[in-house]
N, C-alpha and C positions, 0 to 999 in steps of 0.2 A: 569413631569412627563414624558412628549416626550423623554427625553435622555433617561431613564428608560428602557421607552418601546420599543425603537428603539435598545438598548444592547442585550434585551432579543430576538428582531426580528432579528437581525445577531446569536444571540446564537444557534438560532433554525435552520439558515438557515446554520448552520455548517454539520446539520445533513448529513451524507453519506447516499444516495439512490440508489444505485445500489443494485441490487436482489439477494438473497440468491442463494446459489446454490442447482440446483435441484435436490436432491441428487436420488429421486424416481427414474429419469431417467439413471445412473448409472447401467453399465451392471452388477458390482457385488451385488449392491444391488438387481438387476431379480434376480442372481444367488441364493441368500439365499433365502429359503425356511422353511417359520416357519408354521406349523400345526395350531397354535391355529387359530381362529377366528379372531382376533383381536392380534395388537404386537404393540409395542412400544420401544426406545430406545432413551435415554437421557444423554447427558453430564452433568454431578451435578455442574459442574464448571462456564459454558459458562449458561448452560440452555439450548443449543441446541438439536435439535431433530437430530440425525441419521440417524434411520431408523422409519418406520410407516409402518402397514399393517391394514386397516379399523380404524382408531385414535380415528375417534367418532363416530366410530357405540357403541349404547348402551349394555351393556352386563351385566349381575350380577355378581358380584363382588366374592363370596361367602368369606371364610375367609379374603381375604384382605382388608375387612369390617375394622379388625379388628386394623389395622394400622392407620385409624380415632380415633378410640375409645380407643388405646392405647395413640398417640398423646393428645388427649383431656383432659385423667386423666394424663400424666405428667405437661399440663401446669395447668391444674387448682385444681391439689388435690396436697395433703402431702405424699409422698413414707412411711413415718413413721405413718398416720392416720389407726388406729384399724378401720377395716369393717364388718359389722355385716351383713350377709344375712339376706334377708327377705323372706316370704312366696310368693315370685312369683316365687320360685325356683320349687317350686311344678307343675307349670302349663304346662304341659307338651307338648304344642303346644307354647311355650315361650322358654323352654330347653329342646333341645333331641339333640342328635348326639354325638359328642365330648365332656366331661365334666370329673373333676377332683371330684365330687361326692360331692361338698356342700349343706351343711345343713342350715337349717332356723338357726338363733342364733349362729352358728359357728363363731368365730373370728378368722381372717387373717389381717395382717398388708397390706397395697395397693402395695406394693412393691411386694408382695409374688403373690398376682391376679395376678398384672401386666407379671411376671414369667408364670404362667397359662394361660393368654390370649395372649403372643406374641408368646410363646415357644412351648407351648403345647396345645394351638388353642381351648381351653375351653370354651365351649358357656354360661355355665354356670356360670362364671368368667366375661363376658364378659355382662353381665345381671346385676351383683353385682355390677360391677365399675360403671356402667351407673345408678344406683340410686343414688349409692354414691355419686357421682358425679356431677349430675344431678339435684337429689334431688328425681325427677320419669323418669320412662323410657322418655314419650312425650316429655320431656323438653329436657332432654338428644340428643334423636333424632334431636331437633331443634337445638340445638350445633352445632349436626353434620353436619347438611346441613349448617349453618351459616358459620362454619370455612369454607368448601367448598369453601362457594363462595366467602369467602376472599383471599380465594388461586387462586383461578379462576377454579376450577374445577364447572362450569356452566351447566356439562350436567349431573351434578352426583345429585341421592337423595337416603336418607337414609329412613329406614324405621326401621329397629332395628338396635341395636351397636353389633350384632354376626354373620350377613351374612347369615344367614337361610334363605332359599328359602322365600321369600314373595313377592306378587306382588308390582310393583312400584319399589324395590330395585336397582336400576342400575348403573352404571359408565358408563366411555368409558377408552380403554388404555391411551387415554392422560391425561384424568382425575387423572386417577388412579398414574401416573407419576410425575404427579405435588403435588399430595398429598404427595407420597411417598419422591419426595423430598425434600418437607418442612418438614416432620415429621424427616429425617434424618440429620435436619441442628439441631437439639435437640439432645445435647450429652447424654441425659438420653434415650431417644428413641433408639439410636446408639449402647449404650451400650446395652441394652435387647436383639434386634435383632442380633446383631454379639453372644451372649453368646449361647455355645452349651448345657450345663445342668447346672440343678440349683437345688440344694435342698427346699424345703420351710417345714418351720413347719406347723404342724397340730396336733390339740386335739385329734382326735381319732386314731387308728391302721386300718389297711387293708384298708387303701384309696392311693390314688395316693399322694406322694409325691415329686417324683423325677421328675423335669420338663428338657424333652428334646426338644428339637429344629428340628421342622418338617420340616425343610426346609433343603432336601438332597445335596441342593450345597454346603452349610456352609460344610457337611464335604466330600463332593468330590474336593473340589478346595481351597486352601489355600486362595485364593486371595477375593473369596467370603466372604462377609461381612454382610448376611442379606438378603432379610429382612420378607417376607410373602407369603406361601402361600394357597391355597386352594382348597376343593372341594366341589360340592352338585353336587347331578345327575341333575341337571337345568343348573348348572354353568360350568358344569365339571368341567378340571380343572385349575386350576389359579395358576400363579406363580408372585411375583413382588422378583427381587432382584436386591442385589447391588452388585459392583464388583470396587478393585482399585488395580490399579499395578503403578508403573513409576510415581505416583505423580498423577494417571489421575483416577475419578469413572463414571461409567456410575451407571446407573438403566434402568433396561429393566423390561419390562409388556408383559406378554403373559396372555390370558384369550381367556376361555374354545376349551382348547385345549383336544382332544379326549384321548390321552393318555399318560404313561409316558414319552413319549418322549420330554415332555415342556423341561424338563431339559438339555437334549442334543441342543435342541433349542435354548435355554435361551446361553449353555456356544456359539455357533454357531454366536449368535446376539453378544455375546460381542466382540468373535476374530474379526468379524467384524469391530465393531467399532475399535478397538485397531488398528488393520494393513490397514484401508482404511482413519482413519482420523487423525488427528494432531492439537496439543494446541498450540496458538498462542498466544502472549498478545497485546490485540486490542490498552489500553491505558495503560501505565504504571501507577502507585500509585504516585500522583504526578502532575500529567499531567493537563494543562490547559483546561478544557472542554466550559467554560462562559465567557464573561466578562461583567462588572455592572459598572455602575455609580452611585457614592455615595457622594453627597455634592461635585460635579462636579469633583469627582476623578475617575481613573479607578480602577475597583477593581478585578482582576482573582478569579475566581470558582473552586478547582480542587479539586479530588477525592482521599481518602486517601487507597485506594487500587485499585489492577489492575483490569481493563476487560477485560476478557479472551475471546479469540475465537477459535471455533474447527471449521477448516475448511479442504474438502478432501487435502491429501497428497498430488497428483498433479493441484489443484486449487490456483492460487494466487490472483485471483479477487474478490473472496465472501470478503463481510464484514458485518458491523452491523451498525444501526440505531441507531442514538444517539437524546434525545427529550429531551429538558430542563426544567422543571416544576416551576417557583417560587413560593415560600412559605411563600409569604408576597402581599399585595393587595396594600399599600400604598409606595409613594418611601422612601426610609430608607436615613435615615439622620447621621445615624453614624451605624458603623459595627466593631465588635473586629476580628481580628485574630482566623479563627478557626470557625468561626459561622458558624453552617447551614442557608444559606438563599436559597436554592432551591434545586432542585433533578434532574438527572437525569433518563432517564429510557431508558433502551438495549432493541433494538427489533431486529428480524429478523424478515426480510420483515414487516408485522401487531402484529406480536406476541410477546407479552412484555416477557421479561427473566427474567429479573429484576433489581432493583429501586436503586440507590447507592446516597448517600445524597453528594453535593455538599458545599464547605467550601470556605469560605473567606482568601484569601491567606494574608490577611494585614489590621490592623487597621486603619478606618477613626473617625477622632471625629467628632462630631454633628457642627454644623456651629455656635448656640449661644456658646460652648464652646473653639472653636476657634476664634470666637470674640470677647471674653471677655478675653481670656489669650491673644490676642494680642492687645485689650483696655489697658490691664491690664499693659503691658509690658511696652506700649507709655506713660503710665502714669507716672508710674515708672523710666523711663529713662529720660521724661522732668522734672521732679520733682528733679532727681538728679542733672540733669544739673542747675536748677536754683538754688539749695541749694549750688554746687560749685563755681558758679558765682557769689554769695553774700556773700558767704567766703571768696574768693577770691576777692572782692570789699572791704571787710572788712580789710582783710590781708592787701591789698595795700595802703589804707586809713592809716591805725595804724604806715605802715613803712615812708607814707609822714610824718605824723604825727613827729616820732621818730627824723623824719631828723630834719622836721622845730625846734625841741625844742633843737636838738643838735647845730645845728647851732645859734638858739638864745644862747645858754648858751657859746661858743666859743666869740661870739660880745660881749657879758655881760664880759667876763673876760677881754678882749683885752681895753673896755673902760675903767674897774678898772686899771689894769696896766699901758694904760697911764695917768692916773690920779696920780696913786701913783709917777713915773717917773717925773711928773711936781714939785712935792710938795718937 
């Protein structure tokens, strides 16, 4: 146990502790003027923050709430489910604003309701999805808040699945960036939010069937690939957007912007990220992150994918911190190659960016098995040597007996010949 603890202390001591770059003090950062009350820019791959304005100020999210609603629907539902709206749609305090005019008893597949939610931003679709996934609205809202905690969005509180103004429905630019980054990891979600138009089937005529993505940046810039705008009188203009170019992806958040300049502000924030920062490999795939002792033998723990770092183009001193967390509580007596026995947390300062599994680089057999095999080998070898010795002894005795018999036979013949010659 002492060796095990010592190994992990050494591994943890490998953490790099140089402070991250103070992006907020950069002159180009100060020149970037965002009209929204809060803003945030995050590198999707590294998870690092490139720009922030009032990152932890709680603001109304408007329809960016639907990012969480859509993610939960995809994670917990079946896209082929046939969903039947309830009479909740008749509550005009619950459902108003943007709608596709769903009616109680109408049947739609969940996949079509998601197009209505994420492209057209339909509030009635949000309620129907929430009731289908969570059985009732309150339970679904609990699911939303629980998922937010899991993601690390601890300053976010949801009251409804649509984002319509309601006291207590709040988020922060930082939290919303974390939620959007998590949602975009889901390939189904990513496909939805980058879709520009999608026709859905309806059983009635003269009702909306063509869902059109309201994210104007998706139509203006080919590098933009999601995610979700929103607006209410209280929240004003809100936008979460994703951009991918030259193998790099950013997610930007702007909340409570007074006008349509939110789109040009988002593009300016993206341009700032691409021109002021570079992406490097902090630790390559296969890198040794820590070493532990198993059965008195050293075992390297490695990562199976790279750890990336985003840093200012002219800054070579910025770095990340690594913290090794074991996933076992008692000493290991055996380990298999590729077995996950720990995790490494990647941090920027004290901010957790990502967590990667640490895998064993070799196999070590348990002591009992090793001792047994060694004991069996020695026993087998000893037994074989005894058998060979006995066999050799028997052969040598037989050879000696044969020689005596032949000698006796020769002597007998000579005596007989001698007697005959005398006669």
